C-alpha positions as CSV (number, residue, x, y, z in Angstrom):
1,X,110.6,93.0,109.9
2,X,113.6,92.6,107.5
3,X,115.4,89.4,107.0
4,X,118.5,89.3,104.7
5,X,119.6,86.0,103.2
6,X,122.0,85.7,100.3
7,X,121.9,82.0,99.8
8,X,119.2,82.1,97.2
9,X,120.9,84.6,95.0
10,X,124.2,82.8,95.1
11,X,122.4,79.6,94.2
12,X,120.4,81.0,91.3
13,X,123.0,83.3,89.9
14,X,126.3,81.5,90.4
15,X,125.8,78.3,88.4
16,X,127.8,75.8,86.5
17,X,128.0,76.2,82.8
18,X,124.8,75.4,80.8
19,X,125.1,73.5,77.6
20,X,124.2,75.5,74.5
21,X,122.3,72.6,73.0
22,X,120.6,69.4,74.2
23,X,119.8,66.6,71.8
24,X,116.9,65.1,73.7
25,X,114.2,66.8,75.7
26,X,114.3,65.8,79.4
27,X,111.2,64.2,80.7
28,X,110.9,66.6,83.7
29,X,109.9,69.5,81.5
30,X,106.5,67.9,80.8
31,X,105.7,65.4,83.6
32,X,104.1,66.0,87.0
33,X,106.7,66.9,89.7
34,X,107.0,65.4,93.2
35,X,106.6,67.6,96.3
36,X,109.4,70.1,96.7
37,X,110.1,70.5,93.0
38,X,109.2,73.5,90.9
39,X,109.5,74.1,87.2
40,X,110.1,77.5,85.7
41,X,109.4,78.2,82.0
42,X,110.3,81.1,79.7
43,X,109.3,81.2,76.0
44,X,110.7,83.0,73.0
45,X,113.3,85.3,74.5
46,X,116.0,87.1,72.5
47,X,118.9,85.3,74.0
48,X,119.5,82.0,75.7
49,X,120.7,83.9,78.9
50,X,117.4,85.9,79.0
51,X,115.4,82.8,78.6
52,X,117.2,80.9,81.5
53,X,117.0,83.9,83.8
54,X,113.3,84.4,83.2
55,X,112.7,80.7,83.8
56,X,114.5,80.9,87.1
57,X,112.2,83.8,88.1
58,X,109.2,81.9,87.0
59,X,110.2,79.0,89.3
60,X,110.8,81.4,92.1
61,X,107.4,83.0,91.7
62,X,105.8,79.5,91.9
63,X,107.5,79.0,95.3
64,X,106.3,82.4,96.5
65,X,102.8,81.6,95.3
66,X,102.9,78.4,97.3
67,X,103.7,80.5,100.4
68,X,101.0,83.0,99.5
69,X,103.5,85.8,99.0
70,X,102.4,88.1,96.2
71,X,104.8,90.2,94.1
72,X,102.9,93.2,92.8
73,X,105.7,94.4,90.4
74,X,108.8,92.7,89.2
75,X,111.0,95.8,89.6
76,X,110.7,98.9,91.8
77,X,112.5,102.2,92.0
78,X,114.3,103.1,95.3
79,X,115.4,106.6,96.0
80,X,118.6,107.2,97.9
81,X,120.3,110.5,98.8
82,X,123.9,110.9,99.6
83,X,125.8,114.2,100.1
84,X,122.9,116.0,98.5
85,X,122.9,113.8,95.4
86,X,119.7,111.9,94.6
87,X,120.1,108.4,93.1
88,X,117.3,106.2,91.7
89,X,118.1,102.5,91.8
90,X,116.1,99.9,90.0
91,X,115.9,96.8,92.3
92,X,114.6,93.4,91.5
93,X,111.5,93.1,93.7
94,X,111.1,89.4,93.1
95,X,114.5,88.5,94.5
96,X,114.2,91.0,97.3
97,X,111.0,89.4,98.5
98,X,112.4,85.9,98.1
99,X,115.5,86.7,100.2
100,X,113.3,87.6,103.1
101,X,111.3,84.4,103.2
102,X,112.9,81.4,101.6
103,X,116.2,79.7,101.7
104,X,117.7,76.3,100.7
105,X,116.6,76.4,97.1
106,X,118.7,74.2,94.8
107,X,118.7,74.4,91.0
108,X,118.7,70.8,89.7
109,X,118.3,71.0,85.9
110,X,118.4,73.6,83.1
111,X,117.1,73.0,79.6
112,X,117.4,75.8,77.0
113,X,116.3,75.4,73.4
114,X,116.6,77.5,70.3
115,X,113.7,77.5,67.8
116,X,112.8,79.3,64.6
117,X,109.9,81.7,64.2
118,X,108.6,83.9,61.4
119,X,110.8,86.7,62.7
120,X,113.9,84.6,63.1
121,X,115.3,82.6,66.1
122,X,114.3,82.9,69.7
123,X,115.0,80.9,72.9
124,X,112.9,78.9,75.3
125,X,114.1,77.6,78.6
126,X,113.0,75.3,81.5
127,X,114.5,75.3,84.9
128,X,113.9,72.7,87.6
129,X,114.5,73.7,91.3
130,X,114.1,71.9,94.6
131,X,113.4,73.2,98.1
132,X,113.0,70.9,101.1
133,X,109.5,70.6,102.4
134,X,110.7,71.6,105.9
135,X,111.8,74.9,104.5
136,X,108.4,75.5,103.0
137,X,106.8,74.7,106.4
138,X,109.3,77.0,108.2
139,X,108.6,79.8,105.7
140,X,104.8,79.4,106.1
141,X,105.1,79.6,109.9
142,X,107.3,82.7,109.6
143,X,104.9,84.4,107.2
144,X,101.9,83.6,109.4
145,X,103.6,85.3,112.4
146,X,104.6,88.3,110.3
147,X,101.1,88.7,108.9
148,X,99.7,88.6,112.4
149,X,102.0,91.3,113.6
150,X,101.4,93.6,110.6
151,X,97.7,93.2,110.8
152,X,97.7,94.1,114.5
153,X,99.8,97.2,113.8
154,X,97.4,98.2,110.9
155,X,94.4,97.8,113.2
156,X,96.0,100.0,115.9
157,X,96.9,102.7,113.3
158,X,93.3,102.5,111.9
159,X,91.9,103.5,115.3
160,X,94.5,106.2,115.6
161,X,93.4,107.6,112.2
162,X,89.8,107.5,113.2
163,X,90.6,109.5,116.3
164,X,92.3,112.2,114.3
165,X,89.4,112.3,111.8
166,X,86.8,112.8,114.6
167,X,89.0,115.6,116.0
168,X,88.9,117.3,112.6
169,X,92.7,116.8,112.0
170,X,92.1,115.4,108.5
171,X,95.7,115.8,107.4
172,X,97.1,113.6,110.2
173,X,94.2,111.1,109.6
174,X,95.0,110.9,105.9
175,X,98.7,110.3,106.6
176,X,97.8,107.5,109.1
177,X,95.3,105.9,106.6
178,X,97.9,105.9,103.9
179,X,100.3,104.1,106.3
180,X,97.5,101.5,107.1
181,X,97.0,101.0,103.4
182,X,100.7,100.4,102.8
183,X,100.8,97.9,105.7
184,X,97.8,96.0,104.4
185,X,99.4,95.7,100.9
186,X,102.2,93.7,102.6
187,X,100.0,90.9,103.9
188,X,97.7,88.3,102.4
189,X,95.1,87.4,105.0
190,X,91.3,87.6,104.9
191,X,91.2,90.2,107.6
192,X,93.4,92.5,105.5
193,X,91.1,92.1,102.5
194,X,88.1,93.2,104.7
195,X,90.0,96.2,106.0
196,X,91.4,97.4,102.7
197,X,88.1,98.7,101.2
198,X,87.3,100.6,104.4
199,X,90.7,102.4,104.3
200,X,90.4,103.1,100.6
201,X,87.0,104.6,101.1
202,X,88.3,106.9,103.9
203,X,91.2,108.0,101.7
204,X,88.8,108.7,98.8
205,X,86.5,110.7,101.0
206,X,89.4,112.7,102.5
207,X,90.8,113.1,99.1
208,X,87.7,114.8,97.9
209,X,87.7,117.1,100.8
210,X,91.4,117.9,100.3
211,X,90.8,118.6,96.6
212,X,88.1,121.1,97.5
213,X,90.2,122.8,100.1
214,X,93.1,123.0,97.7
215,X,91.1,124.5,94.8
216,X,89.4,127.1,97.1
217,X,92.6,128.0,99.0
218,X,92.9,131.8,99.3
219,X,95.7,133.7,100.9
220,X,95.4,136.1,103.8
221,X,98.4,138.3,102.8
222,X,99.1,140.5,99.8
223,X,102.3,139.0,98.3
224,X,101.4,138.2,94.7
225,X,100.7,141.1,92.4
226,X,99.8,139.0,89.4
227,X,99.9,135.5,87.9
228,X,99.5,134.7,84.2
229,X,100.1,131.8,81.9
230,X,101.9,132.7,78.7
231,X,102.8,130.9,75.5
232,X,106.4,130.1,74.9
233,X,108.4,131.7,73.4
234,X,106.5,134.8,72.3
235,X,104.8,135.5,75.7
236,X,101.3,135.7,74.4
237,X,98.6,135.4,77.1
238,X,96.9,132.0,76.7
239,X,93.1,131.5,76.7
240,X,91.1,129.0,78.9
241,X,91.3,126.3,76.2
242,X,94.8,125.3,75.4
243,X,95.6,122.9,72.5
244,X,97.5,119.7,73.0
245,X,101.3,120.2,72.6
246,X,101.3,123.9,73.4
247,X,104.4,125.1,75.2
248,X,103.8,127.5,78.0
249,X,105.2,129.0,81.2
250,X,103.9,130.9,84.2
251,X,104.8,134.5,85.0
252,X,104.5,135.6,88.6
253,X,104.8,139.2,89.9
254,X,105.7,139.4,93.6
255,X,105.2,142.5,95.8
256,X,107.6,141.1,98.4
257,X,110.3,138.5,98.8
258,X,108.7,135.1,99.4
259,X,109.0,131.4,99.0
260,X,107.1,130.4,95.9
261,X,105.4,127.1,95.1
262,X,103.7,126.0,91.9
263,X,101.4,123.0,92.2
264,X,99.3,121.4,89.4
265,X,96.0,119.6,90.1
266,X,94.8,117.3,87.4
267,X,91.0,117.1,87.8
268,X,90.6,114.1,85.5
269,X,92.9,111.8,87.6
270,X,92.7,113.7,90.9
271,X,96.5,114.0,91.0
272,X,98.6,116.7,92.5
273,X,102.1,117.4,91.2
274,X,104.6,120.0,92.4
275,X,106.1,121.8,89.4
276,X,108.3,124.2,91.5
277,X,110.5,123.8,93.4
278,X,111.9,120.6,91.8
279,X,115.0,118.5,91.5
280,X,116.6,121.2,89.2
281,X,115.5,124.2,91.2
282,X,115.5,123.5,94.9
283,X,115.9,127.2,96.0
284,X,112.4,128.7,95.7
285,X,113.1,132.0,97.7
286,X,112.4,134.8,95.2
287,X,112.8,138.5,95.4
288,X,110.0,141.0,94.6
289,X,109.6,141.5,90.9
290,X,108.8,139.5,87.8
291,X,109.7,135.8,87.7
292,X,109.2,132.9,85.2
293,X,108.2,129.4,86.4
294,X,109.8,127.0,85.9
295,X,113.0,129.1,86.0
296,X,115.7,128.6,83.4
297,X,118.5,126.1,84.1
298,X,121.9,127.2,85.4
299,X,123.3,127.0,81.9
300,X,120.7,129.4,80.7
301,X,118.5,126.8,78.9
302,X,114.8,127.6,79.1
303,X,112.4,125.1,80.8
304,X,108.8,125.1,79.7
305,X,105.6,123.2,80.4
306,X,103.8,121.3,77.7
307,X,100.0,120.8,77.5
308,X,99.6,117.0,77.2
309,X,97.2,114.3,78.2
310,X,95.1,113.7,80.3
311,X,92.8,116.2,78.6
312,X,90.3,118.3,80.4
313,X,90.3,120.9,83.2
314,X,93.4,121.6,85.2
315,X,94.4,123.9,88.0
316,X,97.8,125.5,88.6
317,X,98.1,127.0,92.1
318,X,100.8,129.5,92.9
319,X,101.4,129.8,96.6
320,X,103.7,132.4,98.2
321,X,104.8,132.3,101.8
322,X,107.1,134.1,104.2
323,X,108.2,130.8,105.7
324,X,109.5,127.8,103.9
325,X,107.1,124.9,103.8
326,X,108.2,121.4,104.7
327,X,107.8,119.3,101.5
328,X,108.2,115.5,101.1
329,X,111.5,114.4,99.4
330,X,111.5,115.2,95.7
331,X,112.8,112.6,93.4
332,X,114.5,113.1,90.0
333,X,111.3,113.1,88.0
334,X,110.5,116.6,86.4
335,X,107.2,117.0,88.3
336,X,107.0,115.1,91.5
337,X,103.6,113.4,92.4
338,X,102.2,114.6,95.7
339,X,100.0,112.3,97.8
340,X,96.8,113.5,99.4
341,X,98.6,113.2,102.7
342,X,101.3,115.6,101.4
343,X,98.7,118.1,100.3
344,X,96.8,118.0,103.6
345,X,100.1,118.6,105.4
346,X,100.8,121.6,103.2
347,X,97.3,123.0,104.0
348,X,97.9,122.4,107.7
349,X,101.2,124.3,107.5
350,X,99.5,127.2,105.9
351,X,96.8,127.5,108.6
352,X,97.6,130.4,110.9
353,X,100.5,131.7,108.7
354,X,100.8,134.6,106.3
355,X,100.6,133.5,102.7
356,X,99.1,134.3,99.3
357,X,97.6,132.0,96.7
358,X,96.4,132.5,93.1
359,X,94.8,130.1,90.7
360,X,95.3,129.5,87.0
361,X,92.5,127.4,85.5
362,X,92.7,126.0,82.0
363,X,91.4,123.2,79.8
364,X,93.6,121.0,77.6
365,X,92.0,120.1,74.3
366,X,92.9,117.1,72.2
367,X,94.2,117.6,68.7
368,X,93.2,121.3,68.4
369,X,95.5,123.7,66.7
370,X,96.2,127.0,68.4
371,X,94.6,130.1,66.8
372,X,97.1,132.5,68.5
């Protein structure tokens, strides 16, 4: 359910001029406030404007707390794609949540203050806002109805996921459970808090199974002649233990034309990342012969991998297929993080198809100089 209301932003952001100094502190910055009034506070900011804006956010958070609406992160990244171009937009999650639930907020007073510290001057600010009690009541009723609908949907999906799990369709089950987990994170009710650990336990169990399937994945067709990890730029073959900071690349020799995928599995954090294809190299159809992964950029500049934390055992899996795999949208980060659901979906697509897969296993050591 999406509700768009612009009143709050207009009120909080379009304000009358604020005085740059106040001779006497107003009483409201210290005393108890009557119902409907909320005080926001910000301390020691670089500029007066920063202090006032942060105080406004603090007041808004207190209203959301009153409603039982949590804001997990202050900002979030949203990915949009238009005409083949990917854009990452940083959005203020606090205001986004507030627009969906509350309206009628009025800013009553603003009190900024400059003070001296050992490092110089900084700014504090207090903001006093008011929201009618009937608006709080309306928002609570709206939130209660929303939580009920979301919880019902999560419970339905949970049963659906359990059905897929019993049928042995672990990929679909994992995708469903991740959807349930996302829904439960949107609500704040006791029933959701009971269900969350169960969902997380199922995802954890499926994740272990998926990791094992991924590591032991072997192809059923002869496409890859050889795979080797080499040091950049001299092309020396690297040993099992690789020192931190080592630059490297993967050399793949193909017997036939194929779509090639390079996926890293970090054992320490149980994380999957797709190294190739990526935002810079979306075309992964390669001809038979010798290839370097990641490929060079269109301007000829080399792209290399760097051994960096977390330390410990790692897997690089090279997969070659005759048919392009359906991958989740890849954002503009160098190595896109893949969820367990995405990995299970890839494994599901490979079943019954002709493909080849090779492992590169290595261990990243902390603070060890290379002997090569």
